C-alpha positions, 0 to 999 in steps of 0.5 A, a space after each residue: 901201053 908204052 914200055 920204052 918210057 924211063 921206068 923211074 918216071 913211070 913209078 913216080 907217076 903211078 905213085 902219084 896218080 894211079 889207083 893202089 890196085 893198079 900199083 899192086 900189080 907191079 908187086 905181083 910182077 916183082 914177086 911172082 915174076 921177079 923182073 929186073 937185075 938184083 944188086 946187093 940187097 939193102 937191109 930192112 932198116 934202110 931207105 926202102 922203108 921210106 919208099 913204100 911204108 908198111 901202111 902203104 903196103 897194107 893198103 895196097 895188099 887189101 886192094 890186091 885181095 879185092 882183085 883176087 876175090 873178084 877174079 877167082 873162085 874161092 873155097 868157102 869151107 870154114 875148116 880149110 880156111 881156119 886151118 890155113 889161118 891158124 897154121 900161117 899165124 903160127 908160122 908168122 909168129 916166128 918170122 921176121 914180119 914187122 906187120 902181123 896183119 894177115 889176110 888169106 884166100 884159098 882159090 878153088 883150083 887143082 893147079 898147084 900155086 901159092 902167092 904173097 902180096 904186100 900187106 900180109 896177103 897170103 893166097 893158096 890154091 887148093 892144089 897145094 893141098 893135093 900136092 903137099 903130102 905132109 903138113 911140113 911140105 905145106 908149111 914150107 910154102 907158107 913160110 916161103 911166102 911169108 918170107 917174101 913179105 917179111 923181107 919186103 921184096 915188093 919195097 925192094 923192087 920199087 926201089 930198084 925201079 926208081 933207080 932205073 934198073 927194072 924195065 918192061 914192068 908196065 907191059 906186065 901190068 895186064 897179065 900178072 893179076 891173071 898169073 896170081 889166080 887159078 887160070 894162068 894160061 892167058 896170063 902166062 902167054 902175056 907174060 912170056 911176050 913181055 919177058 922178051 928183053 933182059 931175060 938173064 938179068 930178070 932170072 938173076 933177080 928171081 933166083 936171088 929173091 927166091 933163094 932168100 925166101 927159101 933160106 928165111 922161110 926154112 929158118 922160120 919153119 924150124 923155129 915154128 916147130 915144123 920139119 925143115 926137110 919138108 921144103 926140100 922134099 916138096 921141091 924134089 917132088 915138084 921138080 919130078 913133076 916138071 921133068 915128066 909132065 907136059 906143062 909145069 905146075 903154075 907154082 913153078 912158073 912163078 917160083 922158078 925151081 933149080 937143082 941148086 935151090 933143092 941142094 941148098 934147102 937139103 944142105 940147110 937141113 943138116 945144120 939144124 939141131 936134131 929134133 923129133 917131129 910128129 905127123 899131123 892128122 889135122 893136115 891129112 883131114 884137110 887134104 882128104 876134104 880137098 880130095 873129096 871135093 875134086 873126086 869125080 868118081 865118088 864110088 871109086 874114091 870109096 873103094 880106094 880108101 877102103 883098100 888104104 884103110 885095110 892096108 894101113 900099118 900104123 895108127 896114124 895111117 889108119 886114122 888118116 885113111 879112116 877119115 878119108 873113107 868118111 869123106 868118100 862115103 859122105 861125098 857118095 851120099 852113104 851117110 850111115 856108113 860115113 857116121 859109122 866110120 867116123 865113130 872110132 875117130 870121135 871116140 879117140 878125140 871127141 872134141 877135135 873140131 874138124 871131126 865134130 864139124 864133119 859129123 854135123 855135116 853128115 847129119 845135116 846132109 841126111 836130113 837130120 838138122 835137129 840132131 846136128 844143131 843139138 850136137 853143135 850147141 854143146 861144142 859151141 858152149 866150149 868154143 864160142 865164136 869158133 868159125 867152123 862150128 858156127 858155120 856148121 851150125 848155120 848150115 844146119 839151121 838153113 837145112 832146118 829152114 830156120 832162115 831168120 835164126 841162121 841170119 841172126 847167127 851170121 850177123 853176130 858172127 860178122 862182128 868177129 869176121 868183118 872182112 870175110 866176103 864169103 860170110 857176107 855173101 851167104 848172109 845176103 842169100 839167107 836174109 833173102 830166104 828170111 824175107 828181110 830185103 833191107 838186110 839183103 841189100 846191107 849184106 850185099 853192100 858189105 860184100 861189094 865193099 870187100 870186092 872194092 866195088 864201091 859203086 855197087 856197094 853204095 847202090 845197095 845201101 841206097 836200096 836199103 835206105 829207101 826201104 827203111 824210109 818207106 817203112 818208117 824205121 827209126 831216125 837212128 837206123 836211117 842215120 846209120 845207113 846214110 853214114 855208111 853211104 858216106 863212108 863208101 863214097 870216101 873209099 871211092 874217092 881214095 881210089 881216084 
């Protein structure tokens, strides 16, 4: 790729001819790598909004999300995904976001990383749960990423590029998508090579955007009811990791951290009105699930949490460590002990969905899906369409080999979560177990649509149409499938 072309010309050509997914890579370069010089930042109401509209940012963001889904393993845990969604919406409701359409992705990676993309795409690695010890620390990263979106740093970067102030971005296009995902080693090498020129100006741009995201994000945290000190405490831990580690966390490669940023975030804390903050058991529940997911020594995890529970000095640490021990027993296939350990938590909070789902998971794991189904039915009557409860119910149905009913529940649930690619993937697999091959192809088509793999989506729909035609299905069903094929073909044309 030739990088010496005048960048204003490149941008015009890209906006006119390139697929939105390719243009999205520029955003990641601006946001994660922050290339180019940064003059005084324009206000949100100026001509930037005419360069890239909110609608265009949303469309680009969806293409970026498709790229992430294709290139990185994601976590299907419904509790984790719902937690991220609920927490981020809470933060977003107190932010400066103009467009509250948000999409989320949790990447299955122990590497510490998080990123934002235009159009409200928020992504985290599970490594963030491992490194953020409190909910406030976790929320600080979410608030920071939302601030990047609300301040429209992508649109500002495009405006800078059109003014001819941002060189070398074309050289970054092949590497930034790797940087946003869990395996960043190759992307880092490519980016390092592309950063050979104008390092000082690039760093100035980075620090300006990161400082603004820190300030706006910390204000948003406070307004949303989170302890703003969570940002500075996380920063301090990360700088210590960077100081003593052989390689800095991925988050620090895309979000350069300096002593002045830490001092600024610490200084802002003293300016917020005094407030009492409670600790979040729900966050510790999510964190324990991630720790259990990655634990290689399951019996060692049991021993560790037994000691933690024994040494707990207050009710909050007792409950947190008790749940951690439940997960350790579950991961170590000690289901009877897991149930007995969970019981005191359920006695204190019988309707906490995360505890209910955990109990159902344990029952299903120990070949008691009937008990799990009965238990979950009562809670689904109280919380209809709740995502974690519904997926736990589906898992119990599958464990009971009631594949047709599991598929029927998931089909209904897709109406609520149309854009959940993991749900469509599981539905396709379950339809296959139920023997409904036409529905397998239809679910796969939706899955490939969400990956922006329109060729394969259309192919799956054609398979389904052929099956329905050969079986003499109703004209209405054939017409519905033909319309879906036309819709996919239209999406395909839009990317050309």
